[in-house]
mmCIF file of the N, C-alpha and C atoms, coordinates in Angstrom:
data_MODEL
# 
_entry.id   MODEL 
# 
loop_
_atom_site.group_PDB 
_atom_site.id 
_atom_site.type_symbol 
_atom_site.label_atom_id 
_atom_site.label_alt_id 
_atom_site.label_comp_id 
_atom_site.label_asym_id 
_atom_site.label_entity_id 
_atom_site.label_seq_id 
_atom_site.pdbx_PDB_ins_code 
_atom_site.Cartn_x 
_atom_site.Cartn_y 
_atom_site.Cartn_z 
_atom_site.occupancy 
_atom_site.B_iso_or_equiv 
_atom_site.pdbx_formal_charge 
_atom_site.auth_seq_id 
_atom_site.auth_comp_id 
_atom_site.auth_asym_id 
_atom_site.auth_atom_id 
_atom_site.pdbx_PDB_model_num 
ATOM 1   N N  . UNK A 1 1  ? 0.715  -1.192 0.079  1.00 0.00 ? 1  UNK A N  1 
ATOM 2   C CA . UNK A 1 1  ? 0.199  -0.158 -0.133 1.00 0.00 ? 1  UNK A CA 1 
ATOM 3   C C  . UNK A 1 1  ? 1.437  1.261  0.023  1.00 0.00 ? 1  UNK A C  1 
ATOM 4   N N  . UNK A 1 2  ? 0.963  2.525  -0.633 1.00 0.00 ? 2  UNK A N  1 
ATOM 5   C CA . UNK A 1 2  ? 1.331  3.455  -0.577 1.00 0.00 ? 2  UNK A CA 1 
ATOM 6   C C  . UNK A 1 2  ? 1.162  4.409  0.495  1.00 0.00 ? 2  UNK A C  1 
ATOM 7   N N  . UNK A 1 3  ? 1.240  5.177  0.861  1.00 0.00 ? 3  UNK A N  1 
ATOM 8   C CA . UNK A 1 3  ? 1.201  6.295  1.824  1.00 0.00 ? 3  UNK A CA 1 
ATOM 9   C C  . UNK A 1 3  ? 0.501  6.953  2.367  1.00 0.00 ? 3  UNK A C  1 
ATOM 10  N N  . UNK A 1 4  ? -0.648 7.596  0.612  1.00 0.00 ? 4  UNK A N  1 
ATOM 11  C CA . UNK A 1 4  ? -1.219 8.658  0.377  1.00 0.00 ? 4  UNK A CA 1 
ATOM 12  C C  . UNK A 1 4  ? -2.621 9.008  1.292  1.00 0.00 ? 4  UNK A C  1 
ATOM 13  N N  . UNK A 1 5  ? -3.054 7.895  2.190  1.00 0.00 ? 5  UNK A N  1 
ATOM 14  C CA . UNK A 1 5  ? -4.173 7.654  2.520  1.00 0.00 ? 5  UNK A CA 1 
ATOM 15  C C  . UNK A 1 5  ? -3.485 8.190  4.017  1.00 0.00 ? 5  UNK A C  1 
ATOM 16  N N  . UNK A 1 6  ? -4.574 9.321  4.963  1.00 0.00 ? 6  UNK A N  1 
ATOM 17  C CA . UNK A 1 6  ? -4.185 9.407  5.972  1.00 0.00 ? 6  UNK A CA 1 
ATOM 18  C C  . UNK A 1 6  ? -4.885 7.988  6.788  1.00 0.00 ? 6  UNK A C  1 
ATOM 19  N N  . UNK A 1 7  ? -5.618 7.596  6.501  1.00 0.00 ? 7  UNK A N  1 
ATOM 20  C CA . UNK A 1 7  ? -6.716 6.774  7.175  1.00 0.00 ? 7  UNK A CA 1 
ATOM 21  C C  . UNK A 1 7  ? -6.300 4.841  7.044  1.00 0.00 ? 7  UNK A C  1 
ATOM 22  N N  . UNK A 1 8  ? -5.118 5.315  6.499  1.00 0.00 ? 8  UNK A N  1 
ATOM 23  C CA . UNK A 1 8  ? -4.156 3.572  6.181  1.00 0.00 ? 8  UNK A CA 1 
ATOM 24  C C  . UNK A 1 8  ? -3.430 3.892  7.144  1.00 0.00 ? 8  UNK A C  1 
ATOM 25  N N  . UNK A 1 9  ? -2.654 4.750  7.641  1.00 0.00 ? 9  UNK A N  1 
ATOM 26  C CA . UNK A 1 9  ? -1.360 3.957  8.714  1.00 0.00 ? 9  UNK A CA 1 
ATOM 27  C C  . UNK A 1 9  ? -2.368 5.162  10.072 1.00 0.00 ? 9  UNK A C  1 
ATOM 28  N N  . UNK A 1 10 ? -1.377 4.158  10.946 1.00 0.00 ? 10 UNK A N  1 
ATOM 29  C CA . UNK A 1 10 ? -1.526 4.357  11.961 1.00 0.00 ? 10 UNK A CA 1 
ATOM 30  C C  . UNK A 1 10 ? -0.569 3.671  13.313 1.00 0.00 ? 10 UNK A C  1 
ATOM 31  N N  . UNK A 1 11 ? -0.254 4.832  14.345 1.00 0.00 ? 11 UNK A N  1 
ATOM 32  C CA . UNK A 1 11 ? 1.341  4.692  15.062 1.00 0.00 ? 11 UNK A CA 1 
ATOM 33  C C  . UNK A 1 11 ? 1.261  3.079  15.361 1.00 0.00 ? 11 UNK A C  1 
ATOM 34  N N  . UNK A 1 12 ? 2.370  3.079  15.252 1.00 0.00 ? 12 UNK A N  1 
ATOM 35  C CA . UNK A 1 12 ? 2.852  1.617  16.120 1.00 0.00 ? 12 UNK A CA 1 
ATOM 36  C C  . UNK A 1 12 ? 3.093  0.231  14.372 1.00 0.00 ? 12 UNK A C  1 
ATOM 37  N N  . UNK A 1 13 ? 2.506  1.308  12.823 1.00 0.00 ? 13 UNK A N  1 
ATOM 38  C CA . UNK A 1 13 ? 2.705  0.794  11.956 1.00 0.00 ? 13 UNK A CA 1 
ATOM 39  C C  . UNK A 1 13 ? 4.289  0.632  11.163 1.00 0.00 ? 13 UNK A C  1 
ATOM 40  N N  . UNK A 1 14 ? 5.064  -0.555 11.065 1.00 0.00 ? 14 UNK A N  1 
ATOM 41  C CA . UNK A 1 14 ? 5.628  -0.468 10.459 1.00 0.00 ? 14 UNK A CA 1 
ATOM 42  C C  . UNK A 1 14 ? 5.630  0.348  8.880  1.00 0.00 ? 14 UNK A C  1 
ATOM 43  N N  . UNK A 1 15 ? 6.728  1.228  8.347  1.00 0.00 ? 15 UNK A N  1 
ATOM 44  C CA . UNK A 1 15 ? 6.599  2.108  7.147  1.00 0.00 ? 15 UNK A CA 1 
ATOM 45  C C  . UNK A 1 15 ? 7.990  2.218  6.278  1.00 0.00 ? 15 UNK A C  1 
ATOM 46  N N  . UNK A 1 16 ? 7.870  2.636  4.790  1.00 0.00 ? 16 UNK A N  1 
ATOM 47  C CA . UNK A 1 16 ? 9.027  3.142  4.096  1.00 0.00 ? 16 UNK A CA 1 
ATOM 48  C C  . UNK A 1 16 ? 8.297  4.999  4.188  1.00 0.00 ? 16 UNK A C  1 
ATOM 49  N N  . UNK A 1 17 ? 9.785  5.388  4.386  1.00 0.00 ? 17 UNK A N  1 
ATOM 50  C CA . UNK A 1 17 ? 9.395  6.335  4.564  1.00 0.00 ? 17 UNK A CA 1 
ATOM 51  C C  . UNK A 1 17 ? 10.605 7.350  3.509  1.00 0.00 ? 17 UNK A C  1 
ATOM 52  N N  . UNK A 1 18 ? 10.727 8.801  2.814  1.00 0.00 ? 18 UNK A N  1 
ATOM 53  C CA . UNK A 1 18 ? 11.837 9.698  2.761  1.00 0.00 ? 18 UNK A CA 1 
ATOM 54  C C  . UNK A 1 18 ? 12.110 10.632 3.176  1.00 0.00 ? 18 UNK A C  1 
ATOM 55  N N  . UNK A 1 19 ? 12.700 10.731 3.807  1.00 0.00 ? 19 UNK A N  1 
ATOM 56  C CA . UNK A 1 19 ? 12.825 12.001 4.294  1.00 0.00 ? 19 UNK A CA 1 
ATOM 57  C C  . UNK A 1 19 ? 12.878 12.754 3.980  1.00 0.00 ? 19 UNK A C  1 
ATOM 58  N N  . UNK A 1 20 ? 13.361 14.066 4.082  1.00 0.00 ? 20 UNK A N  1 
ATOM 59  C CA . UNK A 1 20 ? 13.657 15.697 3.025  1.00 0.00 ? 20 UNK A CA 1 
ATOM 60  C C  . UNK A 1 20 ? 14.448 15.648 2.589  1.00 0.00 ? 20 UNK A C  1 
ATOM 61  N N  . UNK A 1 21 ? 15.842 15.323 2.866  1.00 0.00 ? 21 UNK A N  1 
ATOM 62  C CA . UNK A 1 21 ? 17.593 14.916 2.334  1.00 0.00 ? 21 UNK A CA 1 
ATOM 63  C C  . UNK A 1 21 ? 17.399 14.131 0.786  1.00 0.00 ? 21 UNK A C  1 
ATOM 64  N N  . UNK A 1 22 ? 16.897 13.099 1.315  1.00 0.00 ? 22 UNK A N  1 
ATOM 65  C CA . UNK A 1 22 ? 16.574 11.758 0.607  1.00 0.00 ? 22 UNK A CA 1 
ATOM 66  C C  . UNK A 1 22 ? 15.456 11.743 -0.702 1.00 0.00 ? 22 UNK A C  1 
ATOM 67  N N  . UNK A 1 23 ? 14.426 13.632 -0.732 1.00 0.00 ? 23 UNK A N  1 
ATOM 68  C CA . UNK A 1 23 ? 13.555 13.551 -1.884 1.00 0.00 ? 23 UNK A CA 1 
ATOM 69  C C  . UNK A 1 23 ? 14.294 13.051 -3.032 1.00 0.00 ? 23 UNK A C  1 
ATOM 70  N N  . UNK A 1 24 ? 14.994 13.810 -3.578 1.00 0.00 ? 24 UNK A N  1 
ATOM 71  C CA . UNK A 1 24 ? 15.633 14.001 -4.754 1.00 0.00 ? 24 UNK A CA 1 
ATOM 72  C C  . UNK A 1 24 ? 16.303 12.427 -5.243 1.00 0.00 ? 24 UNK A C  1 
ATOM 73  N N  . UNK A 1 25 ? 17.078 11.956 -4.259 1.00 0.00 ? 25 UNK A N  1 
ATOM 74  C CA . UNK A 1 25 ? 17.124 10.622 -4.411 1.00 0.00 ? 25 UNK A CA 1 
ATOM 75  C C  . UNK A 1 25 ? 15.812 9.248  -4.626 1.00 0.00 ? 25 UNK A C  1 
ATOM 76  N N  . UNK A 1 26 ? 15.189 9.322  -3.851 1.00 0.00 ? 26 UNK A N  1 
ATOM 77  C CA . UNK A 1 26 ? 14.009 8.573  -3.734 1.00 0.00 ? 26 UNK A CA 1 
ATOM 78  C C  . UNK A 1 26 ? 14.622 7.678  -2.573 1.00 0.00 ? 26 UNK A C  1 
ATOM 79  N N  . UNK A 1 27 ? 15.395 7.969  -1.740 1.00 0.00 ? 27 UNK A N  1 
ATOM 80  C CA . UNK A 1 27 ? 16.044 6.718  -0.813 1.00 0.00 ? 27 UNK A CA 1 
ATOM 81  C C  . UNK A 1 27 ? 15.292 6.647  0.457  1.00 0.00 ? 27 UNK A C  1 
ATOM 82  N N  . UNK A 1 28 ? 14.839 5.093  0.591  1.00 0.00 ? 28 UNK A N  1 
ATOM 83  C CA . UNK A 1 28 ? 13.973 5.192  1.631  1.00 0.00 ? 28 UNK A CA 1 
ATOM 84  C C  . UNK A 1 28 ? 14.704 4.951  3.343  1.00 0.00 ? 28 UNK A C  1 
ATOM 85  N N  . UNK A 1 29 ? 13.849 4.788  4.025  1.00 0.00 ? 29 UNK A N  1 
ATOM 86  C CA . UNK A 1 29 ? 14.226 4.831  4.970  1.00 0.00 ? 29 UNK A CA 1 
ATOM 87  C C  . UNK A 1 29 ? 12.581 3.635  6.041  1.00 0.00 ? 29 UNK A C  1 
ATOM 88  N N  . UNK A 1 30 ? 13.264 2.619  6.618  1.00 0.00 ? 30 UNK A N  1 
ATOM 89  C CA . UNK A 1 30 ? 12.426 2.129  7.454  1.00 0.00 ? 30 UNK A CA 1 
ATOM 90  C C  . UNK A 1 30 ? 12.359 2.419  9.248  1.00 0.00 ? 30 UNK A C  1 
ATOM 91  N N  . UNK A 1 31 ? 10.791 2.222  9.166  1.00 0.00 ? 31 UNK A N  1 
ATOM 92  C CA . UNK A 1 31 ? 11.157 3.218  10.092 1.00 0.00 ? 31 UNK A CA 1 
ATOM 93  C C  . UNK A 1 31 ? 9.632  2.632  11.216 1.00 0.00 ? 31 UNK A C  1 
ATOM 94  N N  . UNK A 1 32 ? 9.029  2.761  12.386 1.00 0.00 ? 32 UNK A N  1 
ATOM 95  C CA . UNK A 1 32 ? 7.787  1.981  12.772 1.00 0.00 ? 32 UNK A CA 1 
ATOM 96  C C  . UNK A 1 32 ? 7.050  3.713  13.107 1.00 0.00 ? 32 UNK A C  1 
ATOM 97  N N  . UNK A 1 33 ? 5.795  4.559  12.694 1.00 0.00 ? 33 UNK A N  1 
ATOM 98  C CA . UNK A 1 33 ? 4.956  5.552  13.170 1.00 0.00 ? 33 UNK A CA 1 
ATOM 99  C C  . UNK A 1 33 ? 5.030  5.690  14.900 1.00 0.00 ? 33 UNK A C  1 
ATOM 100 N N  . UNK A 1 34 ? 4.874  6.521  14.881 1.00 0.00 ? 34 UNK A N  1 
ATOM 101 C CA . UNK A 1 34 ? 4.923  7.708  16.380 1.00 0.00 ? 34 UNK A CA 1 
ATOM 102 C C  . UNK A 1 34 ? 3.530  8.214  15.880 1.00 0.00 ? 34 UNK A C  1 
ATOM 103 N N  . UNK A 1 35 ? 4.107  8.748  15.662 1.00 0.00 ? 35 UNK A N  1 
ATOM 104 C CA . UNK A 1 35 ? 2.967  10.204 15.249 1.00 0.00 ? 35 UNK A CA 1 
ATOM 105 C C  . UNK A 1 35 ? 2.594  10.864 13.768 1.00 0.00 ? 35 UNK A C  1 
ATOM 106 N N  . UNK A 1 36 ? 1.419  11.047 13.410 1.00 0.00 ? 36 UNK A N  1 
ATOM 107 C CA . UNK A 1 36 ? 1.243  11.234 12.385 1.00 0.00 ? 36 UNK A CA 1 
ATOM 108 C C  . UNK A 1 36 ? 0.899  12.980 11.827 1.00 0.00 ? 36 UNK A C  1 
ATOM 109 N N  . UNK A 1 37 ? 1.664  13.675 11.369 1.00 0.00 ? 37 UNK A N  1 
ATOM 110 C CA . UNK A 1 37 ? 2.313  14.901 11.279 1.00 0.00 ? 37 UNK A CA 1 
ATOM 111 C C  . UNK A 1 37 ? 1.338  15.224 9.975  1.00 0.00 ? 37 UNK A C  1 
ATOM 112 N N  . UNK A 1 38 ? 0.803  14.956 9.155  1.00 0.00 ? 38 UNK A N  1 
ATOM 113 C CA . UNK A 1 38 ? -0.002 15.231 8.177  1.00 0.00 ? 38 UNK A CA 1 
ATOM 114 C C  . UNK A 1 38 ? -2.136 15.718 9.065  1.00 0.00 ? 38 UNK A C  1 
ATOM 115 N N  . UNK A 1 39 ? -2.444 16.261 8.680  1.00 0.00 ? 39 UNK A N  1 
ATOM 116 C CA . UNK A 1 39 ? -3.952 17.103 8.775  1.00 0.00 ? 39 UNK A CA 1 
ATOM 117 C C  . UNK A 1 39 ? -4.880 16.169 8.360  1.00 0.00 ? 39 UNK A C  1 
ATOM 118 N N  . UNK A 1 40 ? -4.597 16.616 6.753  1.00 0.00 ? 40 UNK A N  1 
ATOM 119 C CA . UNK A 1 40 ? -5.307 16.311 5.943  1.00 0.00 ? 40 UNK A CA 1 
ATOM 120 C C  . UNK A 1 40 ? -5.036 15.120 5.613  1.00 0.00 ? 40 UNK A C  1 
ATOM 121 N N  . UNK A 1 41 ? -6.854 14.278 4.781  1.00 0.00 ? 41 UNK A N  1 
ATOM 122 C CA . UNK A 1 41 ? -7.230 13.190 5.137  1.00 0.00 ? 41 UNK A CA 1 
ATOM 123 C C  . UNK A 1 41 ? -6.322 12.406 3.860  1.00 0.00 ? 41 UNK A C  1 
ATOM 124 N N  . UNK A 1 42 ? -6.039 13.318 2.719  1.00 0.00 ? 42 UNK A N  1 
ATOM 125 C CA . UNK A 1 42 ? -5.096 12.782 1.794  1.00 0.00 ? 42 UNK A CA 1 
ATOM 126 C C  . UNK A 1 42 ? -3.810 13.635 0.976  1.00 0.00 ? 42 UNK A C  1 
ATOM 127 N N  . UNK A 1 43 ? -2.696 13.061 0.969  1.00 0.00 ? 43 UNK A N  1 
ATOM 128 C CA . UNK A 1 43 ? -1.705 14.271 0.303  1.00 0.00 ? 43 UNK A CA 1 
ATOM 129 C C  . UNK A 1 43 ? -0.829 13.476 -0.853 1.00 0.00 ? 43 UNK A C  1 
ATOM 130 N N  . UNK A 1 44 ? -0.744 14.490 -2.160 1.00 0.00 ? 44 UNK A N  1 
ATOM 131 C CA . UNK A 1 44 ? -0.176 13.485 -3.053 1.00 0.00 ? 44 UNK A CA 1 
ATOM 132 C C  . UNK A 1 44 ? 1.072  12.827 -3.274 1.00 0.00 ? 44 UNK A C  1 
ATOM 133 N N  . UNK A 1 45 ? 1.894  14.013 -2.071 1.00 0.00 ? 45 UNK A N  1 
ATOM 134 C CA . UNK A 1 45 ? 3.319  12.953 -1.746 1.00 0.00 ? 45 UNK A CA 1 
ATOM 135 C C  . UNK A 1 45 ? 3.545  12.288 -0.802 1.00 0.00 ? 45 UNK A C  1 
ATOM 136 N N  . UNK A 1 46 ? 2.613  11.678 -0.202 1.00 0.00 ? 46 UNK A N  1 
ATOM 137 C CA . UNK A 1 46 ? 2.505  10.586 1.062  1.00 0.00 ? 46 UNK A CA 1 
ATOM 138 C C  . UNK A 1 46 ? 2.077  11.401 1.972  1.00 0.00 ? 46 UNK A C  1 
ATOM 139 N N  . UNK A 1 47 ? 2.040  10.439 2.920  1.00 0.00 ? 47 UNK A N  1 
ATOM 140 C CA . UNK A 1 47 ? 0.907  11.388 4.745  1.00 0.00 ? 47 UNK A CA 1 
ATOM 141 C C  . UNK A 1 47 ? 2.539  11.380 5.173  1.00 0.00 ? 47 UNK A C  1 
ATOM 142 N N  . UNK A 1 48 ? 2.682  12.744 6.113  1.00 0.00 ? 48 UNK A N  1 
ATOM 143 C CA . UNK A 1 48 ? 4.145  12.999 6.421  1.00 0.00 ? 48 UNK A CA 1 
ATOM 144 C C  . UNK A 1 48 ? 3.585  12.420 8.348  1.00 0.00 ? 48 UNK A C  1 
ATOM 145 N N  . UNK A 1 49 ? 4.930  12.102 8.692  1.00 0.00 ? 49 UNK A N  1 
ATOM 146 C CA . UNK A 1 49 ? 5.259  10.773 9.566  1.00 0.00 ? 49 UNK A CA 1 
ATOM 147 C C  . UNK A 1 49 ? 6.269  11.708 10.873 1.00 0.00 ? 49 UNK A C  1 
ATOM 148 N N  . UNK A 1 50 ? 6.098  11.403 12.130 1.00 0.00 ? 50 UNK A N  1 
ATOM 149 C CA . UNK A 1 50 ? 7.789  10.675 12.696 1.00 0.00 ? 50 UNK A CA 1 
ATOM 150 C C  . UNK A 1 50 ? 7.898  9.493  13.914 1.00 0.00 ? 50 UNK A C  1 
ATOM 151 N N  . UNK A 1 51 ? 8.746  9.513  13.139 1.00 0.00 ? 51 UNK A N  1 
ATOM 152 C CA . UNK A 1 51 ? 9.070  7.534  13.378 1.00 0.00 ? 51 UNK A CA 1 
ATOM 153 C C  . UNK A 1 51 ? 9.252  7.453  15.021 1.00 0.00 ? 51 UNK A C  1 
ATOM 154 N N  . UNK A 1 52 ? 9.350  6.729  15.487 1.00 0.00 ? 52 UNK A N  1 
ATOM 155 C CA . UNK A 1 52 ? 9.850  6.263  17.083 1.00 0.00 ? 52 UNK A CA 1 
ATOM 156 C C  . UNK A 1 52 ? 11.271 6.888  16.897 1.00 0.00 ? 52 UNK A C  1 
ATOM 157 N N  . UNK A 1 53 ? 12.112 7.321  16.129 1.00 0.00 ? 53 UNK A N  1 
ATOM 158 C CA . UNK A 1 53 ? 13.945 7.345  16.736 1.00 0.00 ? 53 UNK A CA 1 
ATOM 159 C C  . UNK A 1 53 ? 13.407 9.134  16.178 1.00 0.00 ? 53 UNK A C  1 
ATOM 160 N N  . UNK A 1 54 ? 12.876 9.265  15.658 1.00 0.00 ? 54 UNK A N  1 
ATOM 161 C CA . UNK A 1 54 ? 12.529 10.545 15.676 1.00 0.00 ? 54 UNK A CA 1 
ATOM 162 C C  . UNK A 1 54 ? 12.930 11.864 14.146 1.00 0.00 ? 54 UNK A C  1 
ATOM 163 N N  . UNK A 1 55 ? 13.003 10.219 12.808 1.00 0.00 ? 55 UNK A N  1 
ATOM 164 C CA . UNK A 1 55 ? 12.866 10.838 11.755 1.00 0.00 ? 55 UNK A CA 1 
ATOM 165 C C  . UNK A 1 55 ? 11.335 11.229 11.148 1.00 0.00 ? 55 UNK A C  1 
ATOM 166 N N  . UNK A 1 56 ? 11.551 12.679 10.154 1.00 0.00 ? 56 UNK A N  1 
ATOM 167 C CA . UNK A 1 56 ? 10.020 13.027 10.021 1.00 0.00 ? 56 UNK A CA 1 
ATOM 168 C C  . UNK A 1 56 ? 10.110 12.603 8.078  1.00 0.00 ? 56 UNK A C  1 
ATOM 169 N N  . UNK A 1 57 ? 9.200  12.478 7.618  1.00 0.00 ? 57 UNK A N  1 
ATOM 170 C CA . UNK A 1 57 ? 8.929  12.248 6.517  1.00 0.00 ? 57 UNK A CA 1 
ATOM 171 C C  . UNK A 1 57 ? 8.118  11.708 6.066  1.00 0.00 ? 57 UNK A C  1 
ATOM 172 N N  . UNK A 1 58 ? 7.465  11.640 4.743  1.00 0.00 ? 58 UNK A N  1 
ATOM 173 C CA . UNK A 1 58 ? 6.195  11.444 4.390  1.00 0.00 ? 58 UNK A CA 1 
ATOM 174 C C  . UNK A 1 58 ? 6.328  9.458  4.003  1.00 0.00 ? 58 UNK A C  1 
ATOM 175 N N  . UNK A 1 59 ? 5.735  8.890  4.054  1.00 0.00 ? 59 UNK A N  1 
ATOM 176 C CA . UNK A 1 59 ? 4.951  7.513  3.970  1.00 0.00 ? 59 UNK A CA 1 
ATOM 177 C C  . UNK A 1 59 ? 5.548  7.477  2.684  1.00 0.00 ? 59 UNK A C  1 
ATOM 178 N N  . UNK A 1 60 ? 5.797  6.087  1.932  1.00 0.00 ? 60 UNK A N  1 
ATOM 179 C CA . UNK A 1 60 ? 5.841  5.942  0.413  1.00 0.00 ? 60 UNK A CA 1 
ATOM 180 C C  . UNK A 1 60 ? 5.473  4.727  0.596  1.00 0.00 ? 60 UNK A C  1 
ATOM 181 N N  . UNK A 1 61 ? 5.598  3.364  1.492  1.00 0.00 ? 61 UNK A N  1 
ATOM 182 C CA . UNK A 1 61 ? 4.987  2.717  1.525  1.00 0.00 ? 61 UNK A CA 1 
ATOM 183 C C  . UNK A 1 61 ? 4.465  2.282  3.395  1.00 0.00 ? 61 UNK A C  1 
ATOM 184 N N  . UNK A 1 62 ? 3.906  1.437  2.884  1.00 0.00 ? 62 UNK A N  1 
ATOM 185 C CA . UNK A 1 62 ? 3.072  0.608  4.369  1.00 0.00 ? 62 UNK A CA 1 
ATOM 186 C C  . UNK A 1 62 ? 3.503  -0.896 4.823  1.00 0.00 ? 62 UNK A C  1 
ATOM 187 N N  . UNK A 1 63 ? 4.313  -1.380 4.984  1.00 0.00 ? 63 UNK A N  1 
ATOM 188 C CA . UNK A 1 63 ? 4.840  -2.632 5.260  1.00 0.00 ? 63 UNK A CA 1 
ATOM 189 C C  . UNK A 1 63 ? 4.500  -3.780 6.336  1.00 0.00 ? 63 UNK A C  1 
ATOM 190 N N  . UNK A 1 64 ? 3.655  -3.218 7.323  1.00 0.00 ? 64 UNK A N  1 
ATOM 191 C CA . UNK A 1 64 ? 2.823  -3.168 8.305  1.00 0.00 ? 64 UNK A CA 1 
ATOM 192 C C  . UNK A 1 64 ? 1.465  -4.568 7.730  1.00 0.00 ? 64 UNK A C  1 
ATOM 193 N N  . UNK A 1 65 ? 1.646  -5.641 7.649  1.00 0.00 ? 65 UNK A N  1 
ATOM 194 C CA . UNK A 1 65 ? 0.200  -6.665 7.352  1.00 0.00 ? 65 UNK A CA 1 
ATOM 195 C C  . UNK A 1 65 ? 0.760  -7.249 5.965  1.00 0.00 ? 65 UNK A C  1 
ATOM 196 N N  . UNK A 1 66 ? 2.071  -7.505 4.981  1.00 0.00 ? 66 UNK A N  1 
ATOM 197 C CA . UNK A 1 66 ? 2.491  -8.448 3.882  1.00 0.00 ? 66 UNK A CA 1 
ATOM 198 C C  . UNK A 1 66 ? 2.359  -9.365 4.759  1.00 0.00 ? 66 UNK A C  1 
# 
C-alpha cells in the first residue's frame, strides 16, 4: 500500500518513508510510526509522519500486513 491516505496509517505500523534530504534520490528509510503529522485525509506526496527514532518524512509504502 502507498502512504497517500491518512486513514491507512496508524501509530505502531512499519513503513518506508522518504526523508526531506533524500527526496531527490528517493532513498527509503524503514521505521515504525510514532505520530502522524499531516492533518488532511490525503496528500499527493505521502502522509508526513514521525518515526519512533525521531526521523520525519513522507510515507511511501506501508509494510505492516505483508
